[in-house]
LOVOZA-57021 format. One record per residue (C-alpha): residue number from 1; x, y, z. Coordinates in nm, 3 decimals. Example, Ala and Ser with C-alpha at 12.3 -4.5 7.8 and 13.67 -1.06 7.14 Angstrom:
# LOVOZA-57021
[1 [1.230 -0.450 0.780]],
[2 [1.367 -0.106 0.714]],
This chain:
# LOVOZA-57021
[1 [6.579 5.423 14.770]],
[2 [6.829 5.688 14.783]],
[3 [7.216 5.701 14.760]],
[4 [7.214 5.842 15.107]],
[5 [6.977 5.638 15.302]],
[6 [7.184 5.316 15.143]],
[7 [7.499 5.440 15.249]],
[8 [7.342 5.479 15.612]],
[9 [7.173 5.112 15.596]],
[10 [7.536 4.974 15.488]],
[11 [7.763 5.095 15.779]],
[12 [7.804 4.755 15.969]],
[13 [8.061 4.708 15.654]],
[14 [8.394 4.766 15.638]],
[15 [8.702 4.675 15.420]],
[16 [9.115 4.763 15.562]],
[17 [9.253 4.939 15.840]],
[18 [9.593 4.870 15.959]],
[19 [9.621 4.701 16.250]],
[20 [9.806 4.799 16.526]],
[21 [9.807 4.544 16.799]],
[22 [9.665 4.197 16.840]],
[23 [9.314 4.319 16.931]],
[24 [9.296 4.583 16.603]],
[25 [9.366 4.234 16.408]],
[26 [9.131 4.028 16.543]],
[27 [8.888 4.303 16.507]],
[28 [9.021 4.373 16.155]],
[29 [8.961 3.976 16.080]],
[30 [8.575 4.034 16.187]],
[31 [8.487 4.298 16.017]],
[32 [8.677 4.217 15.651]],
[33 [8.475 3.885 15.710]],
[34 [8.127 4.129 15.716]],
[35 [8.263 4.383 15.464]],
[36 [8.216 4.092 15.239]],
[37 [7.953 3.918 15.404]],
[38 [7.776 4.280 15.297]],
[39 [7.911 4.269 14.960]],
[40 [7.772 3.966 14.888]],
[41 [7.430 4.043 15.062]],
[42 [7.387 4.351 14.871]],
[43 [7.530 4.366 14.528]],
[44 [7.391 4.709 14.395]],
[45 [7.602 4.829 14.688]],
[46 [7.948 4.657 14.604]],
[47 [7.881 4.800 14.215]],
[48 [7.883 5.133 14.383]],
[49 [8.175 5.103 14.550]],
[50 [8.370 4.868 14.288]],
[51 [8.470 4.599 14.544]],
[52 [8.713 4.349 14.385]],
[53 [8.644 4.537 14.004]],
[54 [8.239 4.406 14.058]],
[55 [8.271 4.086 14.158]],
[56 [7.837 4.077 14.188]],
[57 [7.770 4.315 13.935]],
[58 [7.544 4.024 13.789]],
[59 [7.345 3.991 14.109]],
[60 [7.079 4.206 14.281]],
[61 [6.986 4.178 14.626]],
[62 [6.762 3.934 14.770]],
[63 [6.463 4.102 14.876]],
[64 [6.212 3.876 14.915]],
[65 [6.031 3.828 15.242]],
[66 [6.259 3.540 15.321]],
[67 [6.541 3.692 15.204]],
[68 [6.498 4.025 15.427]],
[69 [6.445 3.824 15.708]],
[70 [6.777 3.625 15.651]],
[71 [6.967 3.985 15.633]],
[72 [6.878 4.025 16.004]],
[73 [6.961 3.729 16.066]],
[74 [7.250 3.814 15.992]],
[75 [7.324 4.128 16.105]],
[76 [7.252 4.006 16.459]],
[77 [7.548 3.711 16.408]],
[78 [7.771 3.959 16.282]],
[79 [7.687 4.230 16.646]],
[80 [7.776 3.891 16.822]],
[81 [8.105 3.828 16.684]],
[82 [8.173 4.216 16.843]],
[83 [8.140 4.090 17.181]],
[84 [8.463 3.912 17.178]],
[85 [8.682 4.213 17.096]],
[86 [8.809 4.380 17.408]],
[87 [8.771 4.746 17.395]],
[88 [9.040 4.848 17.624]],
[89 [9.277 4.676 17.454]],
[90 [9.234 4.842 17.094]],
[91 [9.439 5.108 17.022]],
[92 [9.267 5.437 17.017]],
[93 [9.223 5.483 16.644]],
[94 [9.093 5.086 16.670]],
[95 [8.870 5.243 16.943]],
[96 [8.742 5.544 16.765]],
[97 [8.618 5.271 16.470]],
[98 [8.514 4.993 16.726]],
[99 [8.235 5.281 16.866]],
[100 [8.139 5.373 16.502]],
[101 [8.127 5.058 16.378]],
[102 [7.910 4.901 16.691]],
[103 [7.674 5.231 16.699]],
[104 [7.551 5.178 16.382]],
[105 [7.522 4.845 16.412]],
[106 [7.322 4.876 16.713]],
[107 [7.130 5.120 16.517]],
[108 [7.008 4.896 16.265]],
[109 [6.923 4.656 16.491]],
[110 [6.734 4.880 16.664]],
[111 [6.544 4.981 16.365]],
[112 [6.428 4.595 16.301]],
[113 [6.101 4.692 16.449]],
[114 [6.046 4.968 16.226]],
[115 [5.903 4.820 15.903]],
[116 [6.052 5.015 15.598]],
[117 [6.085 4.734 15.356]],
[118 [5.673 4.719 15.301]],
[119 [5.738 5.086 15.145]],
[120 [5.958 4.943 14.847]],
[121 [5.818 5.292 14.629]],
[122 [5.783 5.634 14.658]],
[123 [5.776 5.949 14.407]],
[124 [6.158 5.906 14.479]],
[125 [6.258 5.605 14.470]],
[126 [6.223 5.257 14.389]],
[127 [6.177 4.968 14.066]],
[128 [6.069 5.258 13.857]],
[129 [6.405 5.421 13.912]],
[130 [6.664 5.254 14.106]],
[131 [6.686 4.982 13.842]],
[132 [6.788 5.154 13.542]],
[133 [6.972 5.424 13.740]],
[134 [7.228 5.150 13.888]],
[135 [7.210 4.990 13.516]],
[136 [7.325 5.330 13.393]],
[137 [7.557 5.358 13.629]],
[138 [7.740 5.045 13.583]],
[139 [8.064 5.023 13.449]],
[140 [8.076 4.967 13.100]],
[141 [8.422 4.930 13.000]],
[142 [8.517 4.551 12.915]],
[143 [8.286 4.239 12.763]],
[144 [8.246 4.141 13.107]],
[145 [8.050 4.475 13.222]],
[146 [7.826 4.395 12.939]],
[147 [7.787 4.023 13.021]],
[148 [7.697 4.200 13.399]],
[149 [7.461 4.424 13.261]],
[150 [7.271 4.144 13.057]],
[151 [7.308 3.957 13.339]],
[152 [7.091 4.171 13.568]],
[153 [6.846 4.323 13.283]],
[154 [6.761 3.996 13.245]],
[155 [6.675 3.963 13.599]],
[156 [6.450 4.233 13.661]],
[157 [6.121 4.056 13.672]],
[158 [6.207 3.892 13.961]],
[159 [6.324 4.185 14.117]],
[160 [5.988 4.335 14.036]],
[161 [5.800 4.072 14.184]],
[162 [5.940 4.081 14.540]],
[163 [5.840 4.447 14.503]],
[164 [5.474 4.409 14.473]],
[165 [5.492 4.138 14.717]],
[166 [5.542 4.373 14.976]],
[167 [5.312 4.613 14.856]],
[168 [5.068 4.381 14.916]],
[169 [5.183 4.316 15.246]],
[170 [5.238 4.667 15.316]],
[171 [4.874 4.730 15.180]],
[172 [4.708 4.489 15.462]],
[173 [4.952 4.645 15.752]],
[174 [4.857 4.999 15.642]],
[175 [5.233 5.064 15.650]],
[176 [5.253 5.268 15.312]],
[177 [5.349 5.615 15.167]],
[178 [5.142 5.926 15.177]],
[179 [4.878 5.869 14.856]],
[180 [4.914 6.232 14.788]],
[181 [5.283 6.179 14.717]],
[182 [5.249 5.919 14.482]],
[183 [5.089 6.119 14.172]],
[184 [5.343 6.128 13.953]],
[185 [5.481 5.758 14.039]],
[186 [5.234 5.601 13.714]],
[187 [5.371 5.803 13.500]],
[188 [5.736 5.724 13.602]],
[189 [5.651 5.363 13.510]],
[190 [5.479 5.468 13.183]],
[191 [5.823 5.641 13.121]],
[192 [6.005 5.268 13.133]],
[193 [5.714 5.149 12.825]],
[194 [5.954 5.159 12.540]],
[195 [5.958 4.935 12.273]],
[196 [6.259 5.095 12.117]],
[197 [6.565 4.949 12.311]],
[198 [6.783 5.262 12.231]],
[199 [6.550 5.527 12.397]],
[200 [6.419 5.314 12.694]],
[201 [6.595 5.406 13.009]],
[202 [6.649 5.051 13.113]],
[203 [6.883 5.006 12.806]],
[204 [7.064 5.322 12.774]],
[205 [7.351 5.127 12.868]],
[206 [7.350 4.904 12.573]],
[207 [7.398 5.202 12.312]],
[208 [7.725 5.240 12.330]],
[209 [7.979 4.915 12.305]],
[210 [8.369 4.992 12.331]],
[211 [8.590 4.938 12.029]],
[212 [8.726 4.615 12.192]],
[213 [8.378 4.416 12.211]],
[214 [8.339 4.205 11.860]],
[215 [8.101 4.259 11.666]],
[216 [7.948 3.864 11.754]],
[217 [7.945 3.973 12.099]],
[218 [7.729 4.287 12.057]],
[219 [7.521 4.128 11.823]],
[220 [7.456 3.843 12.063]],
[221 [7.418 4.111 12.359]],
[222 [7.168 4.292 12.142]],
[223 [6.984 4.009 12.067]],
[224 [6.904 3.934 12.406]],
[225 [6.791 4.279 12.533]],
[226 [6.569 4.265 12.235]],
[227 [6.430 3.932 12.331]],
[228 [6.396 4.009 12.693]],
[229 [6.274 4.419 12.685]],
[230 [5.973 4.341 12.606]],
[231 [5.873 4.045 12.840]],
[232 [6.031 4.316 13.076]],
[233 [5.790 4.584 12.972]],
[234 [5.513 4.347 13.010]],
[235 [5.617 4.336 13.373]],
[236 [5.649 4.700 13.448]],
[237 [5.312 4.721 13.282]],
[238 [5.115 4.486 13.556]],
[239 [5.263 4.649 13.844]],
[240 [5.134 5.016 13.652]],
[241 [4.823 4.847 13.685]],
[242 [4.839 4.766 14.016]],
[243 [4.976 5.062 14.154]],
[244 [4.760 5.255 13.968]],
[245 [4.413 5.100 14.032]],
[246 [4.478 4.914 14.394]],
[247 [4.753 5.048 14.546]],
[248 [4.812 5.420 14.533]],
[249 [4.378 5.461 14.582]],
[250 [4.393 5.240 14.896]],
[251 [4.706 5.444 15.064]],
[252 [4.693 5.633 15.326]],
[253 [4.555 5.952 15.344]],
[254 [4.738 6.095 15.668]],
[255 [5.088 6.225 15.617]],
[256 [5.299 6.221 15.883]],
[257 [5.521 5.925 16.048]],
[258 [5.369 5.928 16.355]],
[259 [5.039 5.792 16.213]],
[260 [5.238 5.459 16.125]],
[261 [5.188 5.182 16.355]],
[262 [5.476 5.267 16.615]],
[263 [5.539 5.581 16.459]],
[264 [5.621 5.837 16.697]],
[265 [5.872 5.581 16.785]],
[266 [5.970 5.564 16.457]],
[267 [5.975 5.918 16.383]],
[268 [6.279 5.962 16.665]],
[269 [6.460 5.669 16.545]],
[270 [6.480 5.885 16.195]],
[271 [6.591 6.178 16.414]],
[272 [6.842 6.031 16.580]],
[273 [6.988 5.824 16.304]],
[274 [6.958 6.126 16.019]],
[275 [7.120 6.387 16.292]],
[276 [7.335 6.189 16.547]],
[277 [7.224 6.409 16.780]],
[278 [6.975 6.340 17.099]],
[279 [6.715 6.641 17.024]],
[280 [6.369 6.569 17.068]],
[281 [6.151 6.699 16.801]],
[282 [6.003 6.978 16.958]],
[283 [6.357 7.086 17.079]],
[284 [6.447 7.096 16.652]],
[285 [6.154 7.296 16.599]],
[286 [6.259 7.567 16.795]],
[287 [6.575 7.586 16.663]],
[288 [6.393 7.578 16.298]],
[289 [6.165 7.898 16.427]],
[290 [6.475 8.043 16.551]],
[291 [6.701 8.074 16.277]],
[292 [6.402 8.175 16.016]],
[293 [6.376 8.467 16.201]],
[294 [6.729 8.524 16.213]],
[295 [6.761 8.432 15.839]],
[296 [6.482 8.665 15.766]],
[297 [6.634 8.965 15.931]],
[298 [6.945 8.919 15.649]],
[299 [6.688 8.944 15.384]],
[300 [6.538 9.207 15.490]],
[301 [6.855 9.400 15.491]],
[302 [6.943 9.277 15.130]],
[303 [6.600 9.361 14.995]],
[304 [6.693 9.678 15.101]],
[305 [7.029 9.713 14.951]],
[306 [6.823 9.682 14.632]],
[307 [6.602 9.962 14.664]],
[308 [6.343 9.747 14.601]],
[309 [6.000 9.939 14.733]],
[310 [5.746 9.656 14.801]],
[311 [5.672 9.419 15.104]],
[312 [5.864 9.129 15.172]],
[313 [5.613 8.879 15.012]],
[314 [5.607 9.098 14.755]],
[315 [5.978 9.102 14.625]],
[316 [5.947 8.695 14.703]],
[317 [5.663 8.702 14.442]],
[318 [5.905 8.936 14.210]],
[319 [6.175 8.657 14.238]],
[320 [5.939 8.402 14.139]],
[321 [5.779 8.532 13.877]],
[322 [6.032 8.756 13.693]],
[323 [6.118 8.682 13.382]],
[324 [6.491 8.780 13.411]],
[325 [6.581 8.499 13.642]],
[326 [6.433 8.233 13.454]],
[327 [6.597 8.035 13.141]],
[328 [6.387 7.902 12.823]],
[329 [6.642 7.650 12.722]],
[330 [6.721 7.369 12.885]],
[331 [7.093 7.374 12.746]],
[332 [7.185 7.727 12.859]],
[333 [7.055 7.644 13.243]],
[334 [7.362 7.321 13.228]],
[335 [7.549 7.566 13.076]],
[336 [7.530 7.833 13.337]],
[337 [7.568 7.553 13.561]],
[338 [7.881 7.415 13.421]],
[339 [8.029 7.769 13.413]],
[340 [7.943 7.865 13.756]],
[341 [8.158 7.529 13.864]],
[342 [8.456 7.642 13.668]],
[343 [8.458 8.001 13.852]],
[344 [8.408 7.801 14.197]],
[345 [8.719 7.607 14.109]],
[346 [8.952 7.867 14.078]],
[347 [8.838 7.971 14.393]],
[348 [8.890 7.713 14.590]],
[349 [9.274 7.731 14.749]],
[350 [9.105 8.078 14.944]],
[351 [8.932 7.814 15.154]],
[352 [9.123 7.485 15.155]],
[353 [9.482 7.379 15.129]],
[354 [9.399 7.057 14.954]],
[355 [9.194 6.935 14.729]],
[356 [9.028 6.557 14.556]],
[357 [9.154 6.421 14.240]],
[358 [8.815 6.258 14.167]],
[359 [8.688 6.448 13.855]],
[360 [8.333 6.564 13.831]],
[361 [8.049 6.680 13.595]],
[362 [7.721 6.841 13.550]],
[363 [7.431 6.642 13.364]],
[364 [7.029 6.705 13.356]],
[365 [6.843 6.468 13.579]],
[366 [6.719 6.183 13.405]],
[367 [6.346 6.256 13.249]],
[368 [6.192 5.956 13.358]],
[369 [6.223 6.086 13.683]],
[370 [6.260 6.448 13.641]],
[371 [5.888 6.595 13.784]],
[372 [5.939 6.417 14.105]],
[373 [6.315 6.439 14.187]],
[374 [6.452 6.765 14.358]],
[375 [6.621 7.052 14.283]],
[376 [6.983 6.863 14.208]],
[377 [7.127 6.582 14.380]],
[378 [7.531 6.380 14.360]],
[379 [7.661 6.075 14.250]],
[380 [8.000 6.010 14.423]],
[381 [8.265 5.910 14.181]],
[382 [8.510 5.645 14.176]],
[383 [8.854 5.632 14.042]],
[384 [8.872 5.264 14.029]],
[385 [8.552 5.162 13.860]],
[386 [8.628 5.488 13.632]],
[387 [8.377 5.743 13.755]],
[388 [8.370 6.076 13.793]],
[389 [8.161 6.252 14.053]],
[390 [7.822 6.386 13.900]],
[391 [7.630 6.698 13.991]],
[392 [7.275 6.635 13.815]],
[393 [7.070 6.954 13.765]],
[394 [6.678 6.919 13.696]],
[395 [6.635 7.100 13.381]],
[396 [6.232 7.002 13.386]],
[397 [5.975 7.271 13.426]],
[398 [6.224 7.540 13.362]],
[399 [5.997 7.839 13.486]],
[400 [6.067 7.703 13.894]],
[401 [6.462 7.691 13.816]],
[402 [6.588 8.087 13.859]],
[403 [6.878 8.185 13.808]],
[404 [6.927 8.314 14.169]],
[405 [6.957 8.004 14.318]],
[406 [7.244 7.840 14.092]],
[407 [7.536 7.989 14.266]],
[408 [7.467 7.831 14.591]],
[409 [7.340 7.491 14.444]],
[410 [7.688 7.457 14.270]],
[411 [7.852 7.488 14.574]],
[412 [7.641 7.282 14.824]],
[413 [7.652 6.966 14.549]],
[414 [7.987 7.020 14.362]],
[415 [8.280 7.200 14.526]],
[416 [8.393 7.279 14.780]],
[417 [8.002 7.050 14.881]],
[418 [7.930 6.690 14.819]],
[419 [8.213 6.651 14.580]],
[420 [8.503 6.758 14.715]],
[421 [8.381 6.642 15.071]],
[422 [8.314 6.225 14.957]],
[423 [8.559 6.212 14.725]],
[424 [8.797 6.322 15.015]],
[425 [8.651 6.046 15.246]],
[426 [8.669 5.806 14.952]],
[427 [9.059 5.883 14.929]],
[428 [9.166 5.870 15.258]],
[429 [9.410 5.548 15.245]],
[430 [9.454 5.446 15.623]],
[431 [9.059 5.454 15.715]],
[432 [8.865 5.132 15.727]],
[433 [8.573 5.148 15.389]],
[434 [8.302 5.178 15.667]],
[435 [8.410 5.516 15.706]],
[436 [8.539 5.597 15.382]],
[437 [8.228 5.434 15.188]],
[438 [7.963 5.557 15.464]],
[439 [7.863 5.900 15.569]],
[440 [7.617 5.989 15.804]],
[441 [7.396 6.252 15.680]],
[442 [7.428 6.541 15.926]],
[443 [7.782 6.569 15.858]],
[444 [7.727 6.533 15.454]],
[445 [7.424 6.763 15.426]],
[446 [7.578 7.011 15.676]],
[447 [7.869 7.023 15.513]],
[448 [7.704 7.062 15.212]],
[449 [7.523 7.350 15.348]],
[450 [7.783 7.502 15.514]],
[451 [7.964 7.495 15.185]],
[452 [7.749 7.713 15.060]],
[453 [7.826 7.974 15.315]],
[454 [8.155 7.962 15.172]],
[455 [8.068 8.103 14.857]],
[456 [8.123 8.426 15.076]],
[457 [8.510 8.405 15.097]],
[458 [8.531 8.262 14.722]],
[459 [8.359 8.589 14.580]],
[460 [8.094 8.418 14.460]],
[461 [7.824 8.607 14.593]],
[462 [7.924 8.954 14.432]],
[463 [7.565 9.008 14.234]],
[464 [7.342 9.071 14.551]],
[465 [7.054 8.809 14.424]],
[466 [7.317 8.583 14.416]],
[467 [7.351 8.646 14.761]],
[468 [6.973 8.639 14.835]],
[469 [6.966 8.323 14.657]],
[470 [7.224 8.165 14.945]],
[471 [6.960 8.327 15.206]],
[472 [6.679 8.160 15.057]],
[473 [6.877 7.792 15.036]],
[474 [6.972 7.887 15.417]],
[475 [6.590 7.997 15.480]],
[476 [6.518 7.652 15.309]],
[477 [6.698 7.441 15.545]],
[478 [6.570 7.637 15.827]],
[479 [6.222 7.568 15.738]],
[480 [6.250 7.187 15.663]],
[481 [6.365 7.207 16.061]],
[482 [5.989 7.373 16.099]],
[483 [5.817 7.153 15.868]],
[484 [5.953 6.834 15.923]],
[485 [5.917 6.837 16.268]],
[486 [5.543 6.993 16.213]],
[487 [5.424 6.714 15.960]],
[488 [5.572 6.440 16.183]],
[489 [5.550 6.476 16.507]],
[490 [5.305 6.782 16.563]],
[491 [4.968 6.660 16.324]],
[492 [5.094 6.953 16.090]],
[493 [4.887 6.909 15.789]],
[494 [5.061 6.894 15.390]],
[495 [4.919 7.216 15.313]],
[496 [5.014 7.421 15.642]],
[497 [5.395 7.270 15.572]],
[498 [5.339 7.423 15.182]],
[499 [5.181 7.740 15.316]],
[500 [5.459 7.783 15.610]],
[501 [5.733 7.787 15.330]],
[502 [5.587 7.961 15.067]],
[503 [5.549 8.272 15.352]],
[504 [5.915 8.265 15.401]],
[505 [6.117 8.107 15.069]],
[506 [6.086 8.277 14.721]],
[507 [6.125 7.912 14.565]],
[508 [5.843 7.803 14.324]],
[509 [5.523 7.634 14.442]],
[510 [5.664 7.324 14.260]],
[511 [5.995 7.335 14.394]],
[512 [5.783 7.366 14.730]],
[513 [5.549 7.128 14.645]],
[514 [5.837 6.835 14.547]],
[515 [6.036 6.927 14.852]],
[516 [5.721 6.867 15.128]],
[517 [5.603 6.559 14.974]],
[518 [5.991 6.457 15.000]],
[519 [6.023 6.530 15.329]],
[520 [5.690 6.339 15.413]],
[521 [5.849 6.007 15.271]],
[522 [6.158 6.090 15.387]],
[523 [6.105 6.144 15.802]],
[524 [6.384 6.326 15.943]],
[525 [6.626 6.372 15.672]],
[526 [6.542 6.705 15.571]],
[527 [6.676 6.775 15.986]],
[528 [7.033 6.667 15.885]],
[529 [7.127 6.950 15.689]],
[530 [7.084 7.287 15.934]],
[531 [7.160 7.115 16.227]],
[532 [7.475 6.988 16.077]],
[533 [7.582 7.323 15.932]],
[534 [7.504 7.487 16.256]],
[535 [7.744 7.242 16.459]],
[536 [8.036 7.341 16.152]],
[537 [7.977 7.685 16.223]],
[538 [7.991 7.656 16.610]],
[539 [8.321 7.471 16.567]],
[540 [8.502 7.719 16.342]],
[541 [8.447 8.001 16.578]],
[542 [8.483 7.799 16.897]],
[543 [8.809 7.717 16.695]],
[544 [8.868 8.101 16.581]],
[545 [8.789 8.263 16.960]],
[546 [9.067 7.994 17.106]],
[547 [9.354 7.967 16.895]],
[548 [9.316 8.397 16.777]],
[549 [9.593 8.493 16.521]],
[550 [9.653 8.104 16.520]],
[551 [9.326 8.043 16.378]],
[552 [9.420 7.902 15.961]],
[553 [9.061 7.889 15.787]],
[554 [9.210 7.607 15.551]],
[555 [9.340 7.437 15.796]],
[556 [9.038 7.417 15.991]],
[557 [8.858 7.258 15.705]],
[558 [9.117 7.006 15.659]],
[559 [9.038 6.911 16.021]],
[560 [8.741 6.882 16.011]],
[561 [8.769 6.666 15.640]],
[562 [9.052 6.459 15.746]],
[563 [8.854 6.159 15.915]],
[564 [8.592 6.115 15.675]],
[565 [8.199 6.198 15.785]],
[566 [8.136 6.133 16.164]],
[567 [7.910 6.171 16.345]],
[568 [7.866 6.504 16.511]],
[569 [7.974 6.482 16.878]],
[570 [8.241 6.296 16.757]],
[571 [8.363 6.527 16.489]],
[572 [8.325 6.799 16.792]],
[573 [8.608 6.612 16.985]],
[574 [8.816 6.589 16.656]],
[575 [8.820 6.971 16.653]],
[576 [8.871 7.018 17.014]],
[577 [9.184 6.777 17.032]],
[578 [9.307 7.026 16.695]],
[579 [9.282 7.292 16.879]],
[580 [9.446 7.162 17.213]],
[581 [9.753 7.083 16.999]],
[582 [9.764 7.386 16.822]],
[583 [9.795 7.557 17.121]],
[584 [10.110 7.343 17.291]],
[585 [10.296 7.468 16.977]],
């Protein structure tokens, strides 16, 4: 459904690790075989990582009922093969790789009891979004690339049919997204009904061709595009009619994951996977309440600093409504994001002694998904595929995109946040690809939120309103701990969650509503940001206390990121080992 969900789903995959002994080599042979199997089973993911230069870029995953069951069986067979490995005979690095690999595979198998395949459409993803997104992110350098694009394009109807089967069965079983979250989905489908191939999101990839592709090949490809586009549009129209008239009206009214069959266990499973911590929903709820209280005190102090005389509530309303805080042109919003990113780039060496090679850019969220999309998100780059990382900024409804949030958001999505961390992980040469290409949400999103706080050391918050924006974003993530657990474990209504959010953060009502609806259809994911950030800050303070004058912030950041994304308990062990080594020098 989402880029980060897909990464976690495929963590039972890897590509390369230098063997250090016979057992390491034996393990390597197993996981390299698994990686090849998984790249073939999930060709969309193989496209993202550019495996074997796009060998499966002409295919889609088999998401039929039979295909899903076959994939589960393959995982069980792969897991059984791990029993042939004697962990005690592995090298230290081999033990870490084995533990991570086995843990993620066991987690995936545990998840077989929770049939999320019956919810292939939400306002955040599904056939109406993921298909055009993938087609537009595919390589477009050679004739082979365009032939792959064309092959995938022509197979869209079968992909749609498989999803419809799952939607109908999910409806029968009562396993659906909440009705209220799907209100914009019919219009998302409508955006794909454009008959002009130059304007349809599904065929944007065919509007430009490299110079070395012949006119005859271009003509052939475009003839097929024009022939199949009406058929694909008609298929989408059929699904649109079903989704609008049958599916959404009969979706569940309840919003909490705990209201689904075996729902409370399902939510606990979601918490475990996204946070990598052994914490209950109630514990996390209380951490959130404590953080909300702490951050509000900092906000109150800043309000006094800017000499605002009204109440906290009126200040939040002032930030939501005063025209000085909003752009009137989309181009100005994007230009400012790009300006901020270049300012940030120049300050990175204050807090880092190493940087990634992969470049990044900033683009607007595609129009066909912008209304229900979050404020921003990040697409990872890939040097071998010729793809830069991309910070996607939402330009829909400019009156809901305040200027004071832009610095913190840029630091989170680009540098030193997601682009820096994910690119560095992809550029590590001596770890297997299941670590380089995969990830743990609490690490990745925790780092993103931690990166926002680094704006202080980087001199990015000289404007007090930018600083209040950073506090707002930290408050936003603390609120998530409260409302996510509130809705999914404590019986909170959607409106109660919106009201709580609105009471403590100046984000606009549109933004708040989109966010709350995101938490509803992606249970537990929103918990990872704050819990991960708290762990990065805790380990930084712990290392600083132990090392004293020997503590180097830039080296702490190198040590935190040098292994790629890790479960938070393993991250703590790695930082402790580094500190122990430094103390002996």
